[in-house]
C-alpha positions in Angstrom: 0.0 0.1 0.0 3.0 2.3 0.1 3.0 3.0 3.9 6.6 3.4 5.3 5.3 2.7 8.8 1.8 1.3 9.4 1.9 1.8 13.1 2.5 5.5 12.7 -0.3 5.6 10.2 -2.9 4.1 12.7 -1.6 6.7 15.3 -2.4 9.5 12.7 -6.0 7.9 12.0 -6.6 7.8 15.8 -5.5 11.4 16.2 -8.3 12.2 13.6 -10.8 10.9 16.0 -9.4 12.9 18.9 -9.6 15.9 16.6 -13.2 15.3 16.1 -13.9 15.0 19.8 -12.0 18.4 20.3 -13.9 20.1 17.6 -17.3 18.8 18.9 -17.1 19.7 22.6 -20.7 19.2 23.2 -20.9 15.5 22.0 -21.2 12.8 24.7 -17.8 11.4 23.8 -16.0 14.8 24.2 -17.7 15.3 27.5 -16.6 12.1 28.9 -13.0 12.4 27.6 -12.5 16.1 27.7 -10.3 16.4 30.8 -7.9 13.9 29.6 -7.7 14.6 25.9 -7.5 18.5 26.0 -4.3 18.6 28.0 -2.6 16.4 25.6 -1.9 18.8 22.8 1.6 18.7 22.1 1.3 19.6 18.4 -1.8 21.7 18.5 -2.0 25.4 19.6 -4.7 27.8 20.7 -5.4 31.1 19.2 -7.5 33.7 21.3 -6.5 34.5 24.7 -9.4 34.0 27.2 -8.5 30.3 28.1 -5.1 30.2 26.7 -2.6 29.5 29.4 0.8 31.6 28.9 3.1 29.0 30.3 1.6 25.6 29.4 -0.2 26.0 26.0 1.5 26.1 22.5 0.5 29.6 21.1 3.5 31.4 20.1 3.9 31.8 16.3 6.9 31.8 14.0 9.2 29.1 15.5 9.4 25.3 16.3 8.9 25.6 19.9 5.6 27.4 20.5 6.0 27.5 24.3 7.0 30.6 26.2 10.7 30.2 27.3 10.7 33.1 29.9 10.5 32.5 33.6 7.1 32.0 35.0 5.7 35.4 36.5 3.0 35.3 39.3 -0.4 36.9 38.6 0.0 36.2 34.9 -2.0 33.2 33.9 -3.9 33.5 30.6 -2.9 35.3 27.3 -5.8 37.8 28.2 -3.7 39.0 31.1 -1.3 40.5 28.6 -3.8 42.7 26.8 -5.5 46.0 27.5 -9.1 45.1 27.3 -10.5 48.6 26.6 -8.2 49.3 23.7 -7.8 45.7 22.4 -4.0 46.0 22.2 -1.0 44.4 23.7 0.3 45.7 27.0 3.7 46.4 25.5 5.4 47.5 28.7 4.3 44.5 30.6 5.3 42.1 28.0 8.9 43.6 27.7 9.2 43.7 31.4 8.5 40.1 31.9 9.4 38.2 28.7 12.8 37.8 27.0 13.4 39.4 23.6 12.3 36.4 21.5 9.1 35.7 23.5 8.1 39.4 23.5 8.8 39.8 19.7 6.7 36.6 19.1 3.9 37.8 21.2 3.7 41.2 19.8 3.7 39.9 16.3 0.3 38.4 16.8 -2.5 40.7 15.6 -5.5 41.3 17.9 -9.0 41.7 16.6 -11.1 44.9 17.4 -13.6 42.6 19.2 -12.8 39.5 21.2 -12.8 36.0 19.4 -13.4 32.8 21.1 -10.5 30.6 21.5 -9.9 27.8 19.0 -7.6 24.9 18.9 -5.8 24.7 15.4 -3.3 22.3 14.0 0.0 23.6 13.0 0.7 20.8 10.3 -1.7 22.3 7.8 -2.1 25.9 6.5 -5.9 25.7 6.9 -5.3 24.9 10.6 -7.5 21.6 10.4 -6.1 18.3 11.2 -5.6 15.9 8.4 -4.5 12.2 8.6 -1.9 13.1 6.0 -0.2 15.8 7.8 -0.4 13.7 11.1 1.4 10.9 9.3 3.9 13.1 7.8 4.8 14.9 11.1 5.3 11.4 12.7 7.7 10.4 10.0 9.4 13.7 10.5 9.0 14.4 6.8 7.7 17.9 7.4 11.1 18.6 8.9 12.9 18.2 5.5 15.9 20.1 5.1 16.9 22.9 2.5 19.1 20.3 0.8 16.3 17.7 0.6 14.0 20.1 -1.0 16.6 21.3 -3.5 17.0 17.6 -4.4 13.3 17.1 -5.1 13.1 20.5 -7.0 15.8 19.4 -9.3 14.1 15.8 -9.7 10.7 17.3 -10.6 12.2 20.1 -13.0 14.2 17.5 -14.9 13.4 17.0 -18.6 12.3 13.4 -18.3 9.0 11.5 -18.9 6.8 11.6 -15.9 7.0 7.9 -15.4 10.9 8.1 -15.1 10.8 10.9 -12.6 8.1 9.2 -10.5 10.1 5.9 -10.4 13.0 7.9 -9.2 10.8 9.5 -6.5 9.6 6.1 -5.4 12.9 4.7 -5.2 13.9 7.6 -3.0 11.2 6.7 -0.7 12.0 3.0 -0.9 8.7 2.1 -2.4 10.0 -0.2 -4.9 10.0 -4.1 -4.5 13.7 -4.9 -3.9 14.3 -8.3 -2.5 15.1 -6.6 0.7 11.7 -5.2 0.9 10.0 -8.3 -0.1 11.8 -10.5 2.2 11.0 -8.0 5.0 7.3 -8.5 4.0 7.7 -12.3 3.8 6.8 -12.3 0.1 10.3 -13.5 -0.8 12.3 -16.3 0.9 15.6 -14.5 0.6 16.9 -11.0 0.2 19.9 -11.5 -2.0 20.4 -9.8 -5.2 19.4 -12.1 -8.1 22.2 -10.8 -10.4 25.2 -11.2 -8.2 23.6 -13.5 -5.6 26.3 -12.1 -3.1 24.7 -9.3 -1.1 21.2 -8.2 0.0 19.4 -6.3 -2.7 19.0 -3.0 -0.9 18.6 0.3 -2.8 22.3 1.0 -2.4 23.2 -2.4 -3.9 21.0 -2.4 -6.8 21.6 1.0 -8.1 25.3 1.7 -7.0 27.2 -1.5 -5.6 26.1 -4.3 -7.9 28.7 -5.1 -10.5 26.5 -4.3 -13.5 25.5 -0.9 -11.9 29.2 -0.1 -11.2 30.2 -0.9 -14.8 27.2 1.1 -16.1 28.1 4.3 -14.2 31.8 4.0 -15.2 30.8 3.6 -18.9 28.6 6.6 -18.6 31.4 8.7 -17.2 29.7 9.1 -13.9 31.9 8.8 -10.9 32.0 9.9 -7.1 34.5 9.9 -4.4 34.9 6.9 -2.2 33.3 8.8 0.8 30.1 9.4 -1.2 30.0 5.7 -2.0 29.3 5.0 1.7 26.2 7.4 1.9 22.7 6.3 2.0 20.8 6.1 -1.4 19.2 9.4 -1.0 22.4 11.2 0.1 24.2 9.7 -2.9 21.7 10.4 -5.4 21.4 14.1 -4.0 25.3 14.3 -4.5 25.0 13.2 -8.1 22.3 15.7 -8.9 24.3 18.6 -7.3 27.7 17.5 -8.9 26.7 16.7 -12.4 30.1 17.6 -13.9 29.9 16.9 -17.6 26.7 14.8 -17.4 23.2 16.1 -16.8 20.7 15.3 -14.1 18.5 13.7 -16.6 21.4 11.3 -17.4 21.4 10.3 -13.7 17.5 9.8 -13.5 17.3 7.8 -16.7 20.2 5.6 -15.4 18.3 4.8 -12.3 15.3 3.8 -14.2 17.2 1.8 -16.8 19.0 -0.2 -14.1 15.8 -1.2 -12.5 14.4 -1.9 -16.0 17.2 -4.2 -17.0 17.0 -6.0 -13.5 13.3 -6.7 -14.0 14.1 -8.1 -17.5 16.6 -10.4 -16.1 14.3 -11.7 -13.2 11.1 -12.0 -15.0 12.1 -12.6 -18.6 15.5 -14.2 -18.2 17.0 -11.5 -20.6 20.5 -10.3 -19.8 21.1 -6.6 -20.7 24.7 -5.7 -21.6 26.4 -2.6 -20.3 27.1 -1.2 -23.7 23.5 -1.9 -24.9 22.1 -0.2 -21.7 24.4 2.8 -22.1 23.4 3.4 -25.7 19.8 3.1 -24.6 20.2 5.7 -21.8 22.0 8.3 -24.0 19.4 7.7 -26.7 16.5 8.4 -24.3 18.0 11.6 -23.1 18.6 12.9 -26.6 15.4 11.6 -28.0 13.2 13.2 -25.3 14.9 16.6 -25.5 14.4 16.6 -29.3 10.8 15.8 -28.8 10.3 18.6 -26.4 12.0 21.0 -28.9 9.5 19.8 -31.6 6.3 19.7 -29.4 6.8 22.8 -27.4 6.6 25.6 -30.0 5.9 29.2 -28.9 4.3 29.4 -25.5 1.0 31.5 -25.6 0.5 33.4 -22.3 -2.7 35.1 -21.6 -2.1 38.4 -19.9 -4.8 39.6 -17.7 -5.1 43.5 -17.5 -6.8 45.5 -14.8 -10.5 45.8 -15.6 -12.7 48.6 -14.1 -15.6 47.7 -11.6 -19.2 47.8 -12.4 -21.1 51.0 -12.1 -21.5 52.2 -8.8 -18.6 50.1 -7.3 -15.2 51.0 -6.3 -12.4 48.6 -6.7 -9.5 48.3 -4.2 -6.5 46.6 -5.4 -4.2 45.4 -2.6 -0.7 43.8 -2.4 2.1 43.5 0.1 5.9 43.4 0.0 8.1 41.8 2.6 11.6 42.0 4.1 11.6 38.7 5.9 15.4 39.4 7.1 14.2 42.4 8.9 10.8 41.2 9.8 9.1 43.9 8.0 6.2 44.1 5.5 4.6 46.9 3.6 1.0 47.4 2.4 0.0 48.9 -1.2 -3.5 49.7 -2.2 -5.2 51.7 -4.8 -9.0 52.5 -5.1 -10.4 53.3 -8.5 -13.9 53.8 -9.8 -15.9 52.5 -12.9 -13.8 54.9 -15.3 -10.4 54.0 -13.9 -10.2 57.2 -12.0 -7.9 57.0 -8.9 -10.1 57.9 -5.7 -7.3 57.0 -3.1 -4.1 55.1 -2.6 -1.8 54.3 0.1 1.6 52.8 1.2 1.6 51.7 4.8 4.1 49.7 7.1 2.6 46.7 8.7 2.7 46.4 12.4 3.9 42.8 12.3 5.4 40.2 9.9 5.2 36.4 10.3 4.5 35.2 6.8 3.7 36.3 3.1 0.1 35.2 3.6 -0.3 37.4 6.7 1.3 40.2 4.8 -1.2 39.9 2.2 -4.0 39.8 4.6 -2.7 43.0 6.4 -2.7 44.8 3.1 -6.3 43.8 2.5 -7.3 44.9 6.0 -5.7 48.3 5.6 -7.1 48.9 2.2 -10.6 48.2 3.2 -10.2 50.5 6.3 -9.0 53.3 4.1 -11.9 52.9 1.6 -14.5 52.9 4.4 -12.9 56.0 5.9 -13.3 57.8 2.6 -17.1 56.9 2.7 -17.2 54.3 -0.2 -20.2 52.0 0.1 -19.9 49.3 -2.6 -16.5 47.8 -2.8 -14.6 45.1 -4.8 -11.5 43.9 -3.1 -8.9 42.5 -5.7 -5.8 40.6 -4.5 -3.4 38.3 -6.3 -3.3 36.0 -3.4 -5.8 33.2 -4.2 -5.5 31.8 -0.8 -6.6 35.1 0.9 -9.5 35.6 -1.5 -10.7 32.1 -1.0 -10.7 32.5 2.8 -12.5 35.9 2.5 -15.1 34.3 0.4 -15.7 31.4 2.6 -18.6 31.4 5.0 -17.1 29.0 7.5 -15.0 30.3 10.3 -11.3 30.2 9.4 -8.9 28.4 11.5 -5.4 29.4 9.8 -2.7 31.8 10.9 -4.6 34.7 9.4 -7.9 34.0 11.2 -7.8 37.1 13.3 -7.2 39.3 10.3 -10.0 37.6 8.3 -12.5 38.2 11.0 -11.4 41.8 11.2 -11.9 42.3 7.4 -15.4 40.5 7.5 -16.5 42.7 10.4 -15.4 45.9 8.6 -17.3 45.0 5.3 -20.4 44.6 7.5 -20.4 48.3 7.9 -21.1 48.9 4.1 -24.0 47.7 1.9 -21.9 45.4 -0.2 -18.3 44.1 -0.8 -17.1 41.5 -3.1 -13.8 39.6 -3.0 -12.1 38.7 -6.3 -8.8 37.1 -7.3 -6.6 38.7 -9.8 -3.3 37.6 -11.4 -0.3 39.6 -10.8 -0.5 41.0 -14.3 -3.9 42.6 -13.2 -2.6 43.8 -10.0 0.5 45.8 -11.1 -0.4 49.1 -9.5 -0.9 47.8 -6.1 2.3 45.6 -6.4 4.4 48.8 -7.4 2.8 50.6 -4.5 3.8 48.0 -2.1 7.2 47.5 -3.5 7.9 51.4 -2.7 7.3 50.7 0.7 10.7 49.0 1.0 12.3 52.4 -0.2 10.8 54.3 2.7 7.8 55.7 0.9 4.8 55.9 3.2 1.5 57.8 3.3 -2.1 58.0 2.1 -3.3 60.0 -0.8 -6.7 61.1 -1.9 -7.5 61.0 -5.6 -3.8 60.8 -6.3 -0.9 58.3 -6.3 2.8 58.8 -5.6 4.8 60.0 -8.6 6.8 56.8 -8.7 4.0 54.6 -9.8 2.0 57.1 -11.8 3.1 55.6 -15.1 2.0 52.2 -13.9 -1.4 53.4 -13.0 -1.8 55.3 -16.3 -1.0 52.0 -18.2 -3.9 50.3 -16.4 -6.6 52.7 -17.7 -9.3 51.0 -19.8 
């Protein structure tokens, strides 16, 4: 079935039942087990404040350990104690006085809503905030902690110019999802685990693709070599090294060779046909050349449809919003532009954002600041347009959001209730150039709000958008 660890998958399935109990607190089963299950939430976190314990709960964003590291302070119990309830703002002086710099920065980066929201348990393994068996299983396997080097290897694999079946097979081999005799013996399907070709060693991934005499001769004939120390690495580490140190050969050659070794192995076992090293070498090189030639013939000129900004319906005003980020400095900037049905500018703005955690949160902040400005100017019928599909999907949803931007989404929906109508529309980047340019100039220190005008730096972009 492809499971690396069935016991961990069973645990992930059981966690799904626990999640349902936590999400339905009034059910009979939840009432019976609530006291025990609610305290066991090592990978879950609360968002809210009234019932979130400062020192025990996992609630800090932006880092692996979501617990507070600062020493416990008497008199402070729940996150609610760190807020000014009248102004709905963090008590900055209190936080900086009792928490270390890392904790205080994380706390102050959490946005607060204008009106209190109920606390909600969310799963940090999914961007939606909802638990899935898939994310639970991956977390148990530590797959979610993949290193940057691992991600680069997968990126190189999936971007290689090879047929899908070849790339998919290489991916399956990385995850040890192929029926080597070692795997078959472990599952009690094969009586032994020895290599059928040399009958001298266990047929592991490392043996079949690197150490078997046929494989060694094939790599040598193709001119692919590696240092002795690399030959002692695991299969995935060895393959990653080959991807990144291609030398005179290509990544495609490596991928085709892995596939061809397995193909010739299967022909030997199931058909009794022996593949020669020279014949397999010619086959691999022919595949690389033929596929690239096919791409050149079939690709042709790419037709890219460019979406331009379109004016709103009569009586509506369109707000285009975007954000620019400087992650190294934990800064983000909002850019927004309001135009009428004739493309006439009614207002624009470039504002720094109070916090930065992620790009998605920055996009949400830009939308909130743009809507606030439009309502202050007195516009009643709005169309909010953003090039973040995730943001627009969340704003269009009728269900309560559980993601990292839940608080900002709630604020935006609360704001638009003050006006008769507001629509949320997705636009590609090509249709959102003006807002993108405004946000980008925030990085250069430009800041302000303009009524019926835009900064001179982006005037040419706005003029090019006119219908």
